[in-house]
KOLTI-610670 format. One record per residue: residue number from 1; residue in three letters; x, y, z of N, C-alpha, C in turn. Coordinates in Angstrom, 2 decimals. Atoms other than C-alpha are relative to their C-alpha. Layout:
<nodes>
NODE   lumba   bavo       nxx       nyy       nzz      caxx      cayy      cazz       cxx       cyy       czz
NODE     NUM    ALA         X         Y         Z         X         Y         Z         X         Y         Z
...
</nodes>
This chain:
<nodes>
NODE   lumba   bavo       nxx       nyy       nzz      caxx      cayy      cazz       cxx       cyy       czz
NODE       1    SER     -0.90     -0.01     -1.25      1.04     -9.52     -5.15     -0.98     -0.52      1.14
NODE       2    VAL      0.90      0.35     -1.01     -0.05    -11.15     -1.99      0.87      0.30      1.42
NODE       3    HIS     -0.60     -0.49     -1.32      0.60     -9.83      1.58     -0.67     -0.82      1.06
NODE       4    PRO      0.65      0.89     -0.89      0.08    -12.47      4.24     -0.41      0.60      1.37
NODE       5    GLY      0.39     -0.74     -1.13     -0.21     -9.72      6.94      1.21     -0.10      1.10
NODE       6    GLY     -0.94      0.12     -1.03      1.85     -9.38     10.13     -0.35     -1.24      0.77
NODE       7    ILE      0.12      1.25     -0.64      2.38    -12.77     11.81      1.03      0.04      1.13
NODE       8    PHE     -0.83      0.00     -1.23      3.95    -12.91     15.27      0.35     -1.44      0.17
NODE       9    THR     -0.46      1.40     -0.14      5.97    -16.07     15.01      1.42     -0.13      0.64
NODE      10    PRO     -1.20      0.04     -0.68      9.20    -17.39     16.47      1.18      0.82     -0.70
NODE      11    LEU     -1.14     -0.86      0.72     11.17    -15.31     13.92      0.28      1.30      0.68
NODE      12    GLN     -0.17     -1.17     -0.76     10.72    -12.32     16.22      1.04     -0.20      1.18
NODE      13    ARG     -1.26      0.32     -0.88     13.25    -14.21     18.57      1.43      0.77     -0.27
NODE      14    HIS     -1.27     -0.66      0.41     15.99    -12.53     16.60      0.02      1.46      0.09
NODE      15    LEU      0.14     -1.48     -0.22     14.84     -9.02     17.47      0.29      0.14      1.66
NODE      16    PRO     -0.07     -0.39     -1.53     15.82     -7.47     20.97     -1.45      0.42      0.50
NODE      17    GLN      1.20     -0.41     -0.52     12.93     -7.12     23.21     -0.34      1.51      0.06
NODE      18    GLU      0.19     -1.64      0.02     13.51     -3.30     23.38     -0.40      0.44     -1.26
NODE      19    GLU      0.41     -0.46      1.28     13.00     -3.08     19.70     -1.36     -0.47     -0.38
NODE      20    MET      1.40      0.54      0.15      9.84     -5.04     19.66     -1.04      0.86      0.83
NODE      21    ILE      0.95     -1.04     -0.69      8.52     -2.63     22.47      0.08      1.35     -0.73
NODE      22    ALA     -0.06     -1.32      0.78      9.69      0.42     20.41     -0.93     -0.02     -1.21
NODE      23    LEU      1.01      0.04      1.11      7.76     -0.95     17.41     -1.60     -0.06      0.46
NODE      24    GLY      1.17     -0.04     -0.47      4.82     -1.20     19.64     -0.60     -1.47      0.04
NODE      25    TRP      0.48      1.57      0.12      4.48     -5.24     19.24     -0.06     -0.38      1.50
NODE      26    LEU      0.14      0.61     -1.37      5.16     -5.77     23.06     -0.24      1.29      0.87
NODE      27    GLY      0.10     -0.97     -1.00      4.12     -3.76     25.99      1.31      0.01      0.93
NODE      28    GLU     -1.19      0.06     -0.88      6.74     -2.80     28.68      0.11     -1.27      0.95
NODE      29    ASP      0.05      1.25     -0.61      5.80     -5.98     30.37      0.47     -1.19     -0.76
NODE      30    GLY     -0.43      1.04      0.92      6.99     -7.96     27.51     -1.09     -0.92     -0.56
NODE      31    GLU      1.16      0.85      0.49      3.56     -9.29     26.70     -0.47      0.76     -1.30
NODE      32    PRO      0.50     -0.47      1.31      1.86     -8.72     23.13     -0.82      1.24      0.40
NODE      33    SER      0.68     -1.11     -0.16      0.53     -5.23     22.99     -1.60     -0.10     -0.55
NODE      34    GLU      1.36     -0.07      0.77     -3.07     -4.33     21.96      0.08      0.31     -1.51
NODE      35    LEU     -0.30     -0.27      1.43     -1.73     -3.20     18.71      0.37     -1.49     -0.74
NODE      36    ALA     -0.21      1.42      0.52     -0.29     -6.74     18.17     -1.17     -0.92      0.10
NODE      37    ARG      1.15      0.97      0.04     -3.33     -8.49     19.28     -1.12      0.47     -0.99
NODE      38    GLN      0.78     -0.44      1.14     -5.24     -6.46     16.71      0.63     -0.14     -1.26
NODE      39    GLY     -0.71      0.03      1.37     -2.73     -6.46     13.93      0.63     -1.32     -0.47
NODE      40    PHE     -0.71      1.06      0.29     -1.06     -9.68     14.03     -0.95     -1.23     -0.10
NODE      41    LYS      0.82      1.31      0.29     -2.33    -13.11     12.58      0.71     -1.26      0.56
NODE      42    THR     -0.71      1.30     -0.24     -1.55    -16.70     13.31      0.69     -0.49     -1.25
NODE      43    PRO     -0.59      0.55      1.27      0.55    -18.53     10.76     -1.01     -0.54     -0.93
NODE      44    GLU      1.09      0.51      0.76     -2.63    -20.27      9.54     -0.90      1.23     -0.70
NODE      45    GLN      0.83     -1.09      0.71     -4.50    -16.99      8.92      0.97      0.67     -0.96
NODE      46    GLY     -0.92     -0.55      0.95     -1.29    -15.60      7.23      0.01     -0.75     -1.29
NODE      47    CYS     -0.08      0.69      1.29     -1.14    -18.35      4.66     -1.37      0.05     -0.65
NODE      48    SER      1.29      0.10      0.73     -4.85    -18.14      3.85     -0.11      0.83     -1.31
NODE      49    THR      0.01     -0.89      1.33     -4.41    -15.16      1.45      0.68     -0.77     -1.20
NODE      50    THR     -0.73      0.69      1.31     -1.66    -17.00     -0.64     -0.78     -1.16     -0.56
NODE      51    LEU      0.76      0.96      0.71     -3.91    -20.08     -0.99     -1.19      0.43     -0.65
NODE      52    TRP      1.04     -0.54      0.77     -6.87    -17.97     -1.81      0.30      0.54     -1.36
NODE      53    ALA     -0.56     -0.64      1.15     -4.91    -16.15     -4.45      0.40     -1.02     -1.01
NODE      54    ALA     -0.49      1.16      0.95     -3.57    -19.44     -5.93     -1.35     -0.64     -0.56
NODE      55    THR      1.17      0.74      0.32     -7.21    -20.70     -6.37     -1.28      0.72     -0.20
NODE      56    ALA      1.18     -0.80     -0.12     -9.67    -17.83     -6.43     -0.42      0.35     -1.47
NODE      57    ALA      0.49     -0.41      1.28    -11.82    -17.58     -9.57     -0.26      1.58     -0.05
NODE      58    ASP      0.07     -1.48     -0.11    -12.35    -14.02     -8.38      1.11      0.93     -0.69
NODE      59    LEU     -1.17     -0.79      0.55     -8.96    -13.13     -9.68      0.30     -0.16     -1.53
NODE      60    ALA     -0.18      0.14      1.31     -9.46    -14.39    -13.12     -0.14      1.34     -0.87
NODE      61    GLY      0.05     -1.11      0.79     -8.63    -11.64    -15.67      0.23      1.40      0.70
NODE      62    LYS     -0.19     -1.15     -0.85     -7.40     -9.39    -12.93      1.60      0.10      0.42
NODE      63    PRO     -1.35     -0.04     -0.45     -3.69     -9.09    -13.13      0.43      1.32      0.70
NODE      64    GLY     -0.38     -1.24     -0.59     -1.71     -6.54    -11.07     -0.71      0.29      1.20
NODE      65    VAL      0.82     -0.40     -1.18     -3.98     -6.72     -8.05      0.90     -0.48      1.27
NODE      66    TYR     -0.78      0.26     -1.13     -2.59     -6.70     -4.40     -1.00     -0.60      0.91
NODE      67    CYS      0.97      0.80     -0.68     -4.31     -9.14     -2.13      0.42      0.01      1.46
NODE      68    GLU     -0.30      0.22     -1.45     -4.60     -9.38      1.61     -1.47     -0.45      0.58
NODE      69    ASN      1.25      0.48     -0.77     -7.10    -11.01      4.05     -1.04     -0.62     -0.95
NODE      70    ALA      0.83      0.90      1.00     -8.29    -13.43      1.18     -0.85      0.84     -0.86
NODE      71    ASP      0.87     -0.94      0.88     -9.57    -10.53     -0.97      0.98      0.89     -0.56
NODE      72    ILE     -0.80     -0.94      0.64     -8.28     -7.93     -3.24     -0.02      1.14      0.92
NODE      73    ALA     -0.16     -0.89     -1.13     -6.98     -5.23     -0.89     -0.72      1.32     -0.42
NODE      74    ALA      0.71     -1.43      0.13     -8.84     -1.85     -0.46      1.23      1.04      0.08
NODE      75    PRO     -1.03     -1.13      0.09     -6.84      1.49     -0.95      0.36      0.16      1.48
NODE      76    THR     -0.46     -0.29     -1.36     -4.83      2.30      2.30     -0.69      1.31      0.37
NODE      77    ASP      0.62     -1.06     -0.53     -6.62      4.73      4.56      0.98      0.60      1.00
NODE      78    PRO     -0.96     -0.57     -0.80     -3.84      7.02      5.71     -0.39      0.50      1.44
NODE      79    SER      0.41     -0.42     -1.11     -5.94      8.29      8.54     -0.06     -1.05      1.20
NODE      80    SER      0.18      0.94     -0.93     -6.28      4.99     10.21      1.35     -0.38      0.77
NODE      81    PRO     -1.21      0.51     -0.76     -3.93      3.94     13.04      0.50     -1.29     -0.56
NODE      82    MET     -0.28      1.35      0.51     -3.79      0.56     11.32      0.42      0.09     -1.49
NODE      83    ALA     -0.38     -0.13      1.46     -2.64      2.08      7.85      1.24     -0.81     -0.34
NODE      84    ARG     -1.36      0.75      0.33      0.76      0.44      8.26     -0.24     -1.44     -0.20
NODE      85    TYR      0.16      1.44      0.11     -0.83     -2.93      8.47     -1.03     -0.39     -0.95
NODE      86    GLY      1.04      0.45      0.85     -3.53     -2.96      5.97     -0.29      1.01     -1.26
NODE      87    GLY      0.28     -0.78      1.21     -4.55     -1.70      2.48      1.14      0.06     -0.89
NODE      88    VAL     -1.25     -0.13      1.08     -2.46     -0.88     -0.59      0.03      1.35     -0.34
NODE      89    ASP     -0.34     -1.20      0.34     -0.95      2.20     -1.44     -0.18      0.23     -1.70
NODE      90    ALA      0.31     -0.10      1.19     -1.69      3.68     -4.91      1.29     -0.50     -1.11
NODE      91    HIS     -1.25      0.31      0.75      1.91      3.22     -6.11      0.25     -1.47     -0.32
NODE      92    ALA      0.00      1.35      0.17      1.64     -0.50     -5.53     -0.67     -0.66     -1.16
NODE      93    CYS      0.79      0.51      1.04     -0.89     -0.98     -8.15      0.15      0.74     -1.26
NODE      94    SER     -0.26     -0.94      1.25      0.45      1.53    -10.76      0.65     -0.69     -1.12
NODE      95    ASP     -0.67      0.70      1.21      1.27      0.03    -14.15      1.22      0.79     -0.35
NODE      96    GLU     -1.14     -0.79      0.23      3.62      3.08    -14.63      1.15     -0.38      1.04
NODE      97    SER     -1.08      0.29     -1.14      5.54      2.29    -11.28      0.57     -1.48     -0.34
NODE      98    ALA     -0.50      1.41      0.29      5.66     -1.50    -12.30      0.96      0.03     -1.17
NODE      99    GLU     -0.99      0.04      1.15      7.31     -0.82    -15.65      1.30      0.80      0.34
NODE     100    ARG     -1.31     -0.78     -0.49      9.81      1.70    -13.97      0.84     -0.98      0.88
NODE     101    LEU     -0.71      0.94     -0.88     10.60     -0.90    -11.33      0.62     -1.18     -0.78
NODE     102    TRP     -0.40      0.82      0.65     11.05     -3.50    -14.00      1.30      0.43     -0.88
NODE     103    ALA     -0.93     -0.60      0.77     13.34     -1.24    -16.02      1.22      0.22      0.85
NODE     104    VAL     -0.99     -0.15     -0.82     15.39     -0.47    -13.12      0.69     -1.24      0.41
NODE     105    SER     -0.35      1.37     -0.34     15.60     -4.09    -12.03      1.04     -0.51     -1.11
NODE     106    GLU     -0.92      0.50      1.16     16.97     -5.08    -15.49      1.24      0.78     -0.10
NODE     107    ALA     -1.38     -0.67      0.12     19.55     -2.39    -15.57      0.86     -0.25      1.10
NODE     108    LEU     -0.96      0.35     -1.14     20.88     -3.29    -12.08      0.40     -1.33     -0.33
NODE     109    LEU     -0.23      1.28      0.12     20.89     -6.93    -13.02      1.15     -0.03     -1.31
NODE     110    ALA     -0.99      0.11      1.14     22.92     -6.12    -16.30      1.35      0.49      0.49
NODE     111    GLN     -1.22     -0.50     -0.47     25.57     -4.28    -14.19      0.56     -1.05      0.98
NODE     112    ALA     -0.51      0.97     -0.85     25.89     -7.36    -11.87      1.15     -0.95     -0.63
</nodes>
């Protein structure tokens, strides 16, 4: 799985400014917050992990990994203020969770 990271693009134009302020993306003045300046990427930076994952010899023989920042993601540090924006939670790399998700998805599709 590949996570491009948070990317501040024109897609945010569909959110009310008040919501972006509440999320911490903008300050009260409507300018990007410190959190946004630290946590968001440019579109070019965001696509780099996808390109890396598509071509990286480092991933040969490593199915089921979660990639971010042009590398295999480190486990999430829940004590970090940036935990929401980086790392991977254990359940996302769990073979058992993947099998359960697959089974639930098949069952839901069979009902459709």
